[in-house]
N, C-alpha and C positions, 0 to 999 in steps of 0.2 A: 583778653583771652579769645574773644569772638573774632576779632581782628586776625589774630595769630592764625586761628583755625582757617579762616578764609584764605589766607596766604598759602598755608600748606595745602589746601585743597586745590587752589588754583596751580601749584607746582605739580600736583599729582595727575591732575586731569588735563590741564592745558599744555604743559611743557612737552610731554610725549608726542602729542598731536602737532605741536609746532615744529619739533625736530623733524617728524616724519615727513611733514609738508615741504620744509625748506632744505632738508637733507636726506632725501629718500634712501640714499645708501647707508645711512648711519644707523648703527645698531645700539639700541638703547641698552646698557649693561644693567643687569640684575644679578642677584645672587646666583642664579641658575644659567646665566649666559655661557655657552662654550667660548673657551678663550684659548688663544695661542699665548704662549710665554716666551719672551725673548731671553735666551740663555746668556746674552752678553749684558744687557741693562736691567733685566727683570721686568720690563714693561709688559703689559697684557693687553690684548686687543681682540675684537671680534671681527675678523675678515677671512675670506679665502687667500687672500694674499700672505706670502710668508716674509714679507718685508716689514721689519719693525718701524712703526710710524713714529717712534721715539728716538731712535739712534740710526735708523736707515739700515741696520745690518740685514744680511739676507743669508741663509744656510749654504755652505759650500756644497759642492757636488762630489759624491764619491759613489763609484760603480753606478753613474747615471741617474742617482736619487738624491734628495736632500739629505745632508748629513749634519747632525747636531752634536755629534762627538767625533769629529774626524780624526782626532789624534789617536783614538782606540779602535780606527776601523781595520787596522792591519795586525796589531799585536797587542794582546792583554792576557791576563792569567786565566780567564774563565773558560777557555776552551781552546782546542787545537784546530785552527782554520783548514788545515789539510783534511780533517775528517769530513768536511761537507760534501766534496764529490764522492767519496766513498759511501756516505749514508745515502746520498741521492740515488745510487745504484741499488741500494738494499731494500729501503723502506717500502716501495710500492708491491714488493713480493713477500715481505716479512710478516708472519702472523701478528706479532706484538704492535707493530706500526699500524698495520691495517684495523686490528681490533679496537686500539685506542682511538683512532680516526673515527670509528663508527660511534664509540661511547662519547666522544666530545660532540660530534654532531648532534646525537640524540639528547644530550644534556642541555645544549644551546637551545634547542627547540622546546624542551620541556620546562626549562626554568626561566627562559627569557623569550617568550613567544611574540611579544610586541617589540623586540629589539630592531631597530633600523641600521645600526652600525656596529662593528666588532672590530677591535685591535688585538692582534697577536703580539705579544711581546716575546722577543728571541724566537723569531719565526724560522730561523735556519733555513733549511732548503726549500721551505714553503709547502711541505707535504701535508701538513694540517689545514692550511689556507685552500690548498688545492680540493681537498674534500669537502670543505664549506662551500667553495665556489659551486660544487656540483650539486650539493644537497640543499643549500640555502641561497639560491642566486638573487633573491631580492634583497639580500644584505650588502650594505656598502662595507667593504672589507679593507682594512688596513694592516700591514705587517711591519714590524720593525726588527731590525738585527743589528747587533753592535759591530759584526765582522762584514766587511765588504766582500769577502769570498763567498759567504753565505748568500749575501743579496744577489750576487751574480748567478748562483745556482736557482734562487727562487724566482728571479725575474725570467728566466727560461720556462719555469714549470707554470707560472701563473698566467691568467688572462686578463682579469679584471682588477685585481688587488692593487691598492695604492702602497708602494714601499717606501721607507725612508730608514736611515742609519740612525741609531739612538743607543744611548746608555740608559737602561732602565732605572738607574739610581737618579736620573735627573730628567724626567719626563716633561717636555715643553707644551703641556695641554692642561686646560682645566674645565671640568664638567663637559668633556668633549664627547666621550665614547659611552654608548649604552652598555656594552660588555667589553671587558678586557680579559684576555686569557693569556696564561703563561703556563706552557706544557712542558714540564721537566726542564725547567729553566731556574728556579729558586736554588736548587741545591748547588748551582754553579757560582753562587754569589755570596760572599761573605756578609754583605750588608742586606740580607733578605728582608729584614724589618723595614729598612729605608724604602726598598722596592715596593712593598706592600702599601706604605704611606703614600708614595708617589702614585701608585695605582688608584688609591682612594681619592686623591685629588683630581685625577684625571677622568674618572668615571662620573656620568652623570646620576644625580639623585633618582632613586627607584631602579637604577641598572645595578650592575654587580660584576663580579669576577668569577673566574673558573681557573682553577688550578689542578695541575696534576705533579706528582713529586714521587721519588723513590722512597720506600717505606721501610722501617725496621733497621735501626743501627746495627743490629747484630749481624745483618746480612752484608755488612762492609766488607769488600774485597779489592783485588787489585784491578777489577773493574771500574770500580768507583774512582780509584785513583787515577786510572788511565783516561777516564772520561772527564776529568778535572772537577769531579764532586768535591765539596767542602763538608758535606753532611747528607746523611739519610734521616728522614723525619720519622716521628711518631706522629699519631694523629692528634694526640693533645697538644704537641708543641705547635704544629702548623695552626690548629684552631685558636690557641692562645695568641700567636702572632697575628693571626688575621683579625681577630677581634680587637687587639691593641691598636691595629691601624684604623679602626672605627667601623668595620663591616659586622654585619650579622651573618653568622654561619647558618645556612639553611640545609645543607646536605653534605654529609661526608659518607664515603664508603670505600673499602679497599677494592682492588681489582688484581687480577692474576693471583686469585684465590685458590682455585681448583689446581692450578699448577705450582703451587707454593712448594711442595714437597721435592718437585723436580728442581726448582730454583734453590732451595737450601742445599740440596746435594751438589749441584753445581758450583755454588758459592764455597762450600766447604773444600771441593776440589781446588778452587781458585785460590782459597787462602794460602795454599801450599806453593803457589807461583809468585813470582815477582813481575812477571810481564803480563800484558793483556792477551787474553785468548777470545778472538771473535767468534767462537763456535756459535754461540747462542744467536748471533746476528745471521749467521750463514746457513741456518737450517732450511732445507728445501724439500720438494717432492712430497711424498705422503705424509711424512711426519709434520712438516709444515701445515699441510691441509687440516690434519687432525687436531693440532694445538689451536689453530684458529677456530674449529668447531667447537672445541672445549671453551674457548673465551665467548664465543657466540652465545653459549648456554649460560655463561656467567653474566653476560650483559643482560639476557632476558630476566634473570633474578633481580638484577639491579633496577630494571624497569618496572618490575612488580613491587618494587619498594623494599626490597631485602637489602639490609645494611651488612656487607660482608665483613666479618671481624678481622681479618688479617689478609695479607696479600703483597706481593712485590711492590705495588704502586698504591697510591692514595689519590682519590678525587675528592675535591672540595669545592662546594658552590657557595657563594656569599653574596649579599646585597649590600647596597649602600642606602641607608634610610635617610 
C-alpha cells in the first residue's frame, strides 16, 4: 500500500511539472478546464485554436464568422430572418428594448461581479451586447446566433464582441463561460430543456445564467404566433426547468408590471386579429418617453429587492454550484 501511495503522489506532484516543462503549451485537463467540443467527432480539447486535434476539422465560415450549424444558418422554424433588419431600426429608440437592456446590465453586475467573460445565446441584432460593451467594457464578450442574417446586422453594431453561428441545442463548449445569457430566446425553441442543459455544460462552476422570457400563457396572441413563439412561461415552469438542468435559482422577478394593464388590453385587442400588428414596437415621441420612465421606476423597485408578482416578462438568475 505504501508503494502504491508513493506512485500516486509521484503522478500528482511530478507529472504536471514535467508536462509543463517539456510541453509548455500543453494544458493539463481537470474537471474545471474550459474545453472546446468538436461537433463532428465529439473530441474535447483546451486551446484557442478551433482545429480539432483528433479529426482535424475546422468550423465553416458563415457571414464572416465560425459556423457550428451552417445548415441552419439561413432557414429554420425558430424565427423569421427578415425581422432582423426591422428590429435593428426599432430597438435603439423603443422603451421596452432600452429598459430591458438596462435591467440586464444591472443584473449582470449585481449577481456576477467577478465575471470575466459572457456569452449571449441568440444575440440577434446585437443590441443587448452593444449595451454591455458600453456598461461593462472589461468583460470579454461573445455572441452566438443561429441565423446568418442576424450575425451580419450584429457585426455592424458591435465593436469588440466575438461572434459565431451556433445552434443553442448543441453548444460546442464545456466550462467555458462565466455567464451565459438568453434574452427572449427560449420561447422560440421547442427543446428548451435541452438548451438549458447545454448551457449548464458550457458555463463554468461558480458562474451562472441569466434568462428573460415572455410570461403568462393567458397573454398569448397573434403577436406570439408571428414572433415564432412556441410558449409563454409561468415562473414555476421556468424555475422547474432551470433546476432540472442542474442550476440553483437565486432570483426571479417579473418586469413590465406597472404596464401590465395596458399590455392586457392590447392582447385582448390582438386576440381578435389573425395578423400581427407592430404598433407596440413603433411607439414614439412623448408616449414612448413616458413608458420608459415607468419602467425606470419599476427597475428601481427590482434593484431594491422587490419581487414583482406579475408582468409581461420574467427575469431569472441562476448559478452553477
